[in-house]
N, C-alpha and C positions, 0 to 999 in steps of 0.2 A: 263134464267142461266146464272149467273155472274161468270167469270173465274177469279179465282186469281193466278196469277202465282209467286212463292215462288222461290226466289234466293238466298240460303247463298253465303258469301263471304269472304275469307281469304287472304288478301295481295293481290289482284289481279284485280286492278282499269281497266287495259289497255283490261283485257276479258270482262269486264263487261261493257265497253264501244261498243266493238264487238255485245255481247250480244245484248244490248239496241238498237244498230243500227239497228240488223236483227229482233228487236219484232216493230220497230217502220216502218215497210213497209210488216206488215202482211196483207192481203187481206180480211180478218174475218172483216163481217159489223156490229157487236154488239160490244158493249163496252166491255173492260175488262183493269182489274187493275194489276198491277207489284208490288211487295213485296221484297226489296232488305235488306237481314239483315245482317250487318256487323258483323261477328263474331269476335271480339276484334280484328281487324286489327290493325298493324302499318302502312301501306298503305294504306289508307282509301279511297273510292271511292265516296264519298258525292258529290265530284264536279262535277264527271264524272253523277253521276244521276242527278243533278241539270241541265245538259245540254237538257235533255230529257223531261224537265216538261210540253214544249208544245206539244210535239209530242205523250207523255203517260201520262196515270194517275199512276200516281206512287208515293211509297212513301218508305221511306228510316229511317234504325232503328239500332241503335248501341248498341251492348249488349257485355259483359265479353265473353272470349274463353270458349265454352263449345261443342264445334264438330257441325259436319254439323246436325246429326240429330237431336237436343235438337234446334238448328237454326231453322230448317225448322218448328218443331213443333212452335216455338215461332212466324216464321212468319204466319204460319197459325191460332193463336189464333188472331193474329191482322188484319188479313185479313177480306175484307167484303163480300166476293163472298160466294157461296153453292159449287162450284167445286174449287178443288186448284189441279193446275199443277207445278210440281216441276222440277227445271232445276240446273243441275249444272254450274257453272257461266264461266267454258271454251267449253260453246255450243254455238253453232251460230245456229239459227232457220229459217228454208225454210218459205216462205210468205204464204206457205197454209197450215202452219202446224194448226192452230187454226181452220179453214173453217173443216180440214179433221176431227178433234176430234170432234169439234161438229157435223159432218155429222156421224161419227160411234156412240156417244152415243146417238142419236135420233132414229138410226136404231135397235140400241140394247143396251140399257143403262146399264151401269156397273158401281159398285162403285170404282172401282180401274184399271187404266190400265196401261200399259206400253208400251214403243217403242222403235222402233231399233235405231241403228246409222248407220251413214254413214262418209267418211272423202270426203273433199274438195279438189279439184286440188292444191287448196294454202298451203294445211298443208305439213310438211318437210317428207321428205322420212321415218324418223323414225316413225314420226306419222302415217303416213300410213301402216306403216309395223306393227304398235304395233296395228292398227286398224283392219288387215287383221287377226292376231292373235287371237285377241278378238272376232271376228265377223264369222270367216269363220266356214263351215259344216264341216270341215275337223281338226278342233282344238276344244279344250272347249266348246268355243262359240256356234259352231253347235252342240255339243253334250247336251249340257244345253238346248238350244232351241228344239232340236228336240228331248229330253226325255221329256220335259212337252206340255202337251195338250194345246191347244189356250185359252179354257177357265179355266186351271189351270197355266196359266204364272205367273212366279214371275218376277214382274217391276223392275228395277232397277232405281234408285233414281236421276239420270242424265236426265229421261225422263220418268217421273211417275204422273199419275194423281190420284188423292182422293178425294171423296167427304166429303162435310162435315160431314154428317150424319156417316160415317166411319171413319173420324177422332177422332170425339166426343166418339164414343165406343171403338175405339183401344187406345185412347189417343196416338195415333202418334208413331213415333219413338223411338226405345230402345237407350241406351246408348252403343251397342256395335257398332263398326266401324274398318272395313267393316265388312257387313254382316245386317246391320239394315233393308237393303232392305226387303233381304226373310225373316227374321224374323218380318216383321211386315204385309208380305202378308200370313204367315202363322197364325199368330193372327187374321187376317182378316176372313179366310177361317174357323177359328174354332168360329169365331162368325156370321159364317153364309154370309159372304160377298163373291162376286164372283169377280175375277179378269180375266181379259182378254189382249191377246195383239192387239193392233193396228198397224197392220204392215205399213200403212201408215201415221203413225203419226212420221216422223223418225227426228231426228236432226243430225246436224254434231257436233262431237263430237272429240274436239279438243286433248284430254289426253294431257296436257302441262307435258310431261315425257320426262326422259332421261333412258337410259338402269338400271341406277343404282335404280333408285326410282321407276322404273316399276317392277324390281326384287324384290323390298320389299313390293309393292302392292299385287303384285300375292303370296307372299310369306303369306302375312296376310291374303289375300282370302282363302288359303289353310288352317291355323290355325282358322280360323273361321267356315268354315265348321263343323269339327266333333263337336266344342261347339253346332252348331245349330242342328245337329243330338241327340244329348244328351238331348237337350230342348224339339225335338219335333220327337221321334223316328220310329214313323208312317210313317212321311214322307222322311226317309231316301231312297235312292236311291243306286244302284250299281254303276250308272255313276259319281257320285262323286268319287269313288274311283280310276276313269279312269289313271290320270295323275299321281297317285302314283304308279300304276299297270306298266304304262308306263315307267317310271324311273326305278323301278326296273327290270322291263324286258330287259331294255339296258343294265342296267350291266350285268345282266346271259348273255346276247348275245355276250358282249364285251369279258366274261371268257370263254364261248364255243369256240369263235374265236381265243382266244391267249392262251388258254391251251392245248383246245380239238383239235383244229383247223375243229371245227365243225363252220362254216359261214352263214347258211340260214337263220338265226333269226338276224344276223345281217346284211344282204342284204336286208329283209324286211323291217327294220329300217332305212336303206341308201335310199329304194325305196320310203320309204314314206315320207322323206323328198325333195326327188326329185321331189314327186310330190306336194309339198307344192312351194317347188321352182317356179316350170311350171305356177299350177295355180294363184301364186303371182304377176307373169312376166307378165302372160298374162291380169290379171286383171287389173294390175297399167301401163303397156306398160313400165315397166322399170326391166331391169336382176338388176340393185343395189336393187331396192323394193324386188325384186325374194329374193336374197340372205338376206338383211337383216329380211325379214319374217321370212326366216328359224332359223335367230338367233331369234328374236321374241317368236317364239313358243317353241323353247328350253328352253330360259327363263322361259316362260311362263308356262310349262310343268314341268321343275324343281324346279321351287321357289313354285309352288302351292304344288306340289308332297311331297317337304322335308317340307314345311310347314304344310302338314294335316298330316304327319308321326307323327312329333312332337306333334302335340296336339292330334291327335288319343291315343298316348301313353298317354299323361299325362291327357286328360281329359276322356278318354272311360276307358282304362286299369287300371291308377293308380285312376280313379276318384278323381280328385284334382278338386279343385273349381277354372273354368274358370278366373274368376277375379284375383286369386292369382296366375295362371299358366302363364297367359297373360295379365299382366294390359295395355302392350301398345295397348291393343283390346277396351278398358274400358274409355270412358269421365266420370268424374264425375259431375253428375245431379248438 
């Protein structure tokens, strides 16, 4: 089996350098190829890619900007392998990654898999806090993972594998972003393919992001979910509503405390945030990251919750066409 590693890039040559350096140290004993797809970047990474010609079997393609989903499809069309592995450019790959994937596929072959993400010690405090918010069992990361069966996992495209057979049958990613990865997972299920979590195939996801970008990102995640629910209603889950319920509940708790002097619910919220602080402080060995993690989780719940409400009203209640209601979520093919 030949693995083709598909990496879309947009204005991130420094990230690509780190990613390719990590791939050059894989302990995997078989051949694999790397396919870099430059998605209309102004800051091109071609010179960086050429540095690795002698270390990796690597190819570089430049195309007009059309979004990450279409760029991944483009890369898979150009690739020579029969199994594609997709990374975001802001990932660093542990040296045992491909060995773990190969082992998992040989033990229990599946046409689509996803892996988790972790943070490196070298990441910034904000990156570590956001990583905690996106992966902890106390947040939507945990809710999402815990609500999905291991063999019904919805892989995320920063760390995802897809067989050539599944790609050709599904035609790959759609033009929604974010949301293109769960959309693909569901379409694969409908076609009879299985997906699975490979828990040992993790990456270090750098998430090159600041607070403003993070807020925008999670808000888009919230907007995308009711759209996916409208497309695939039988895969709708109550857990998708949790961030919105959390935000509404917090507002109600504030009103009960300030107007009616009933502060039990507010104390429960404060207790939750205290647990977040303590857990992150313990995991990261830092009070500062503990505090920043509370901030990250609040932004995560608030941004997602508000986006979900907006999209639910427009798409589910008012029956607006998603492309008209939220054109910023759709790339033109």
